[in-house]
N, C-alpha and C positions, 0 to 999 in steps of 0.2 A: 515901073512901079505900079501904076494904075494898071496896066496890062495884067501883071500878077493877080492883083486883087479882083480884077474882073474875072480873071481865070477861075478863082476860088469860088467866087459867088455865081459863077456860071450855073444855070439850072442843072446842067448835066452832071457837073460836079456835085452840085448840092444833092442829087439824087444818088450819087455814089456815096458821099457820106453818110446821108440818111440810111442807106441800105447797109453799110458798114457798121452803122451804130446799132441798128436793128439787129443785125447778125450777132454782134457782140453782146447785146443784152439777151438775145434768144439763147446763146451759148451759156450765158452766165446762168440763166434760169434752168437750163437743161442740166447744167452741172450741179447746181443747187439741188434740183429734183433727184438727181441721180445718187447725191450724198445722202439725202433724206431717206432715199429707197434703202440704201445700204445700212443705214443706221437702224431703220425699222425692221430690216431683214436680220440684223445682228442681234436686236434687242428681242425678236420673236422667240428664240430658244429660251432665254432667260425667263420669259413670261410663261412659256409652257412649263419649265422646271418649276416655278414657284407654284403654278397650278397643279402639278402632279404631286408636289410636295405637300400641299395643303390637303390633297385628296387622300395622300398616304397617311398623313397625321390623323385624318377623320376615320379612314378605315382602320388604324391600329386603335384608336379610341372606340370603336365599334367592337372590334375583336376582344380587347379588354373586357368591355360590357357584358358581351356574350359569355365569356369565359367565366366571369363572376357570376352570372345568372346561371350557368350550367353548375358551377360548383355549389351554389346555394340549393339548386333543385337536387343535386345528388345528394348533398348532405342530409336535406329533408328527408328524401325517400330512404336514405339509411337509417335515420333515427326514428321514421315510421316502421321500418321493416324490424328494427331491433325491439321497438315498443311492442310490436305485434308477436314478436317471438317471445318476449318476456311475458306477455299476458298468457300466451299458450303455455308456457312453461309454469306460471303460477297456477293456472286452472289444473294443469297435469298434476301438480305436487300438492294441490289441494290448499293452497294458501289464500285462496279468494273464495267467498260464497257464491254460489251458482243458483240459478233459476230455469225452470223449464218444465216441459211436461214430463209426466212420469207416474210412479205409483207410490202409494203409502200403504206399508204392510204392517199388520199389527200381530204379533204372536204371543200366545199367553199358554201357560201351563194347562194341561188336561183337566177337566172337571170329572173325568171318570173315577169310579172307586176301583181300585185295585183288587184284584181277585186273591184269594187265600194262596199264599206262596209265591205271588208275582212281586218282582221287583219294582218298587215305586219309583225309581229313577226312569223307567221307561215312560212314565207320564208327565215328566219333567223336561223343560227344554235344556238341551245342552250346548255347548260351544260347538260341536260338531254339526247340530242341525242349523244354527246360525250361518255356519260356514258353507253348508250346502245351499242355502238360500242366496247367500252374497255370491258364491261362485257362479249360480244359475244366472243371476242378474248380470254379472260381468260378462258371461258367455254370450248373453243375449244382447249386449252392446250397451250397457249401462255407462253412462259418462261420468256419473259422481253418485256415491252412495254414503249415507249416514246411518248410524245405529245409536238410537237413543241420545241424538244429538251431538255425537262424535263423528267427525268426518273420517271416513276410512281412506287411507293412503296405502301406498306399497309397503309401508313399514309399520302399519297398524297391526296389533294383535287382537285376536279374540279367542279369549281362554276362560275357563271355569276359575272362579276364585271363591271356593265355598259355595255358599248358596246365591252368589252373585256372579256376574259376568264382567270380566275386565276388558275395556277397549281404550286404547291410548292411555293405559295405566288408571283409567277412571272406571270405578264401579258402579253397576246398576243392576237393577232386579227387573225381573218380569212384572209387567208386559214389556216386551221389546217392540219398538217402533223403528222400521226401516224404511228409509225414504231413498228413492232412486230416481234419477233423471235420465230419460231415454224415450224411446218409442214405447207408449203405455201398452199398446196391443202386443208388440213382441215381447215385451218383458213379462206380461201377464199369461201369455201362452207358454213361454219356457218354464214358468212355475207350475202351470197346470196340466202339462203335457202327461199323457197317460204313464203310470209307473213312476212319475217324477216326485219332487219334494213335497208336494202338498199331498198326494196320495199317500205317501210313506207316513207323514205325521198325522194323517187323518186316522190311521189304523191305532193309534195310541190316544187318539182324542185331542191331540195338540190343535188348540184353536188358531187358525190362521186367516185373517181377514184381508182381502186384497182390494184396495180402492183406486182405480185409475183417476188421475187428475190432470186437467190442462194446465196446472202451474204448480209446481212445488219448490221449495226451497232447501238447499243443502248448505249447512253452516261451513266456514273454513276450518282448517285444521289449526288449532290454538297451541299445540304442544311444542316442546323444545325440538331443535333439529336433531335428527339421529345421528348425524354423522361427526363422530368424534375421532375416528381414526383414519377414515377414507380421505384422500386428497385427489383432485382431478389430475390427470395425466396431460401435459401439454400436447397440443396437435401434432408438433414435429416428432416427439417420441412415440406418440401413438402410430403415427405414418412408418416409422422406422420398424416398430414391432410388427406390423401387419406385412410389411416387406419380408421381414426376416423369416416370418411364419410361412410366407409363400415360397421362400428359398428353400427352407428346410423341408416343406412338403415335396417340392420338385426333386431335390436330392435324394428323398426316401423312394421316390418312385424309381 
């Protein structure tokens, strides 16, 4: 019995036992480390997925914000474009007052005394005289014209009404004041060209004073809308009508 105990506590056996114990502990540690590494490796894909998911959510939010910003900018541009178009249409239709450089033209009946046998109407301003002046101004690039405070539009009439002149169904008598907005030099030259309207009216003594101005004002059209029977054609029908016209023309050829 003593011999067996002695064998156990023999230093050589103790070294073997210690080595076995250390080996066992080392193996246990290596096993634990290996398992920890496996767990870490297994959890790494999940961490990456979570990170990518978070980035994806942030990217989608940024995309939605950019879409909203783009939609807002597009709507603002469309509104500004529509407002600009409406403003242009209002100016073209004469619905708003305008200001700019131009001319103030005053036309009055002749002060000459008619000779015996001459027609007195030759020395009086007529609607055709005013129309010639207005047409010359428009041909020279006048952008807005008024006659005795009445805005001239595409539907304005200029006609004699007895001893008066009717413009937009408003009567007025001489002297007549025409205000035109445009390049004052070009407008004046168009009226004063040789053989033009100024030379023609001078023959009968019709008084015509032309005053260039750096700034004049033309009032808006205040009358009712002239459209009672006409209605706008939808763009779709207008496109079809144009296509049908081209086809018909092609068949005719």
